[in-house]
N, C-alpha and C positions, 0 to 999 in steps of 0.2 A: 396355453397362452404364455408367451415369453414376456419377461419384464426387462426393461432397460436399466443397466447398472448406472446409478448416478455418478457423475464425474467427481473425482476425489478433490479434496483440499490438500495441497502439497505444502509441506513445511521443510525448509532447509535447516538442517541441524548439524552442529559441530561441537556441542558441549559447552560453548561459551555462554556467559550469563544472558547475552542478548538472544541467543537461539533458544535458551530455556524459556524466556518470557514469550518468545514467538510461538514456541510449541504449545504452551498453555492457551494462548490466544487462539491459535488454530484449532486446538481440540474443542474449545468452547464453540467456535464457529461451526465446526463439522457436526457437533452434537445438535446445535440448533437447526442446521440445514438437513439433518438426516443423511449426511454424505460421508463416505469413507475418508479417513485421515491417512495420508501416506507420508511417513517420515523418511526423508531422503538425506543421506550423508555422502559426500564426495570422498573418495579414497584415492588420493593423488600420490603416486610413487615418486619419491625424491631420490635421484641417483647421485651418490657421493663419489667424486673422482679421486679424492685423496684417502689414504688409509686412515681409519678412525680407531683409536685405542678402545679397549673394553669389549664387552660382549655384544655381538650383533644378533638381534632378534630376527628370526626368519620372517619373510614377508607374509607367508600364509598364516603364521601364528598371530601376527598383528591383525590381519584381516579377520581371523576367527574371533579374536578378543573384541574387536570393534563391533562385529555382528552380534556377539553375545550381549554387549552393552545396549545395542539398539533394541534387541528383543526384550531385555529387562525393562527398558524405558517404555516400550509399547505395552508391556504388561501393566506397568504402573498407570498409564493413561487409561487402559481398559478398566482398571479398578476405580478410577475417578469418574469414568463415563461408561457405566454398564450399558451394553448394547451397541456401543460405538465400534464400528469396524476399523481396526488399526493395522495398517500395512507398514512394512519396513523395506528400505531399499538402500543397500550399500553399493555404490557405483564407482568404478575406477574412472578417473578423469578430473579435469579442472572443475571447480565448484560452480562457476557461472554457467558453463556449458551443460553440466549435469542437471542443474535446476531448469534451464531452458528446455532441455529434452523432456524432463518430467512434466513441464508445464503444458506440453502439447495436447494432453487429454485432460487437463485439470480445469476445474471451475474457478480456482483461486490458488495463488501461490503466496505463502507467508514466509518471511525471513526477518532476522534481526538486521539492524542497520550496520552493525559491526560484529565481526566474529573473530576467530583466531585460526591460525593454521591455513588450511585450504580455502576457508570461506572468506578470509579477509583480503586476500590478494596483496598486491604491492602497495596500494593506496588504501587509506581508511575508507571503508564504505564502497570499494570498487565493485564488489559482487552485487550489492544492492543496486548500484547505478546501472550495471550491465543488464540485470534481470528486469528492472523496471523499464529500461529503454527498449528491450527486444521481446519481452514476453507478449504473447497475443491475448492472454487472459488477464484479468485484474490481478494486481500485485499489492499486498499489504506489507508495509515495512514497519517493524516495531523498533522504536529508538532504543539505543543501548542505555540511555538515561531516562527511561520512561517515568514521567512524573504523575503521581496520583493527586487528585484534587477533590475537595468536597463541593458538592453542588446539589441542587434540588432533584435532578434526574439526569439520565444519560442524554447526551447530545451528539448528533452527527452533523458536521458542517460540510457543505458541498459548494465548491466554486462554480458559478454559473456565468457563461459568457455567450451562449447561443450557438456554440460550435457543436459539431457532431460528437466529439469526444466528451464535451461537457454534458450533452444529452445522455450519453451512456453513463457518465458519472452520476447524474441525477437519479437514473434508474437504480444504479448500484446502491446509492446512499439511502434511498427509500426502502429498498429491500433489506439492508442492514438495520435500518432504524425500526422496521417492522419486527424483525427478529429480536432486537434488543429492547423493544418497547421504549424507544427513544424518540425524541423530537428531532426534526430536521431544521437546520438554519441554512437557507439558500442565500449565499453571499455573492453580491455582484459589485465589482469595483470599477469606477470610471475615472478617467483623468480629465481635468479641466483643459479645454482647448485654448485657453488664453495664450496669446502669442504677442510679446512685446517687441517692437522693432528696436533696432540698435540705438536710435536717437530718442527713444521713449515717447515719440510724438503720436504713435498710433497703436491701436490694440484691436485684435480680433474680438468681436462681440458675439455673445451667444446667450441663449435663454436657459439659465440653470434649472429653473422649474420644469421646463420642457424636457431637458435631458434626464432629469430625475424621474419624470413620469414615463418616459420611454424606457428607462432602465427597469422601472417597476413592472411595466408591461412585458418586457423581455423575460424577466424572471417568472412572472405568472404563466406565460405561454410555455416556458421551458419546463416548468414543474407540473403543469396541468395533467399530463398523461400519467406520470408516476403517482401523483396524489390521488387520481381516480383509481389506480390499481391498488393503492394502499390507503383506503379511506380512514383507517384507524390511526394513521400517523399524523400527529400534529406538526405543522410546519410554519415557519415565519420567514420573512424576507428581511435581509439587511443590505442596505445600499450605502456604500462608502466611496469617498473620493480619494484618489491616490493609487498607490501600488497594490495590485491584487495579491501579489506574493506576501507583502508585508501585512496586509489585512488578514490573510488566511493564517499566517504564522501567529499573529496576535490572538486570533480567535481560537487557535489550537490550544492556548493556555487553559481554556475551560471546556475543551471538547474531549469526547471519548474516541472520536474518529474524524479525520479530515479526508475528504474525497475530492480528487481533482482529475480532470482529463489529462491524458498524456501530452496533448498539445492544444492550445487555444487558437483564437482567430488571429492573434498577432504573431510577430516574429517571422522566421524563415521557414517556408513550407517544407524544406528538405529535412529539417530536424525531426528526429523520432521522439525526442523528449524536450518539451518547451521550457523556457526560462522559469515560468511560474511553478510548474511541477518540480523542477530541479531545486528551486529555492525552498519550497515547502519541504521537500524530501530531506534537505540538509539542515534545516533550522527548526522544524516543528518538534515539539516534545510530547506528542501523542501518536498513536498509530496513524499511519498515512496510507491511503489507498490510491494507487495510480491506475486509472481505467482508460483503456484505448478505445 
């Protein structure tokens, strides 16, 4: 009888502090999931058109040294996580494209929000934005200034808006919470539909209690399936008025993981990454999972 090899968790590594934090987060996640860990580093060749003084290191020597560093790193992860299968991959090419190729057979991609060299790109966080925008599997981004906090127990916060991506985010959040023995906070934000006319003489009226009850039901229905699949996971609902992005960023201050869908119900349908997920990605100070 043949057994199917579990899909790996892919970690984008470049030696930067952010990628080191991401590596340890990914190793813990792979250990919990009994999945292989694949450490991927991009090896992008830079061609210099002007003569450069000093000793020139042959390209193959650089490649060999970086591969040796990856193998040493993999050995240290195996020591920390006995029994964990750790793979290494040194790939020639741009960082974002390398990670997206590696993500095709992955269950999860993990990377730091900012790296250096090939991983950082021309703009701060450009690789993280490209990977979260285009990867088909969930992507977890570890902020470069990851903040630790004291609290009673681990918490996973998930944004809920009733969209398909939100439903997938809820499933992912409960799966992570189950593995972490964490509680889930299902957060839904709604905006007051009050509309004041220019002369101030008229205002659109609405029943706030009704809107809140509808929001509560939306969350309950969105969470029901995942909660049934993970009966040991404690979960609560948080309903807030105002910006969903701001509410999630504030909640991230006391969370171990924030999970959002790649796109919600609002905004332009052609966008691959919505404004809420982009805002959380750029401003939250805890690990952020983007789920498509």
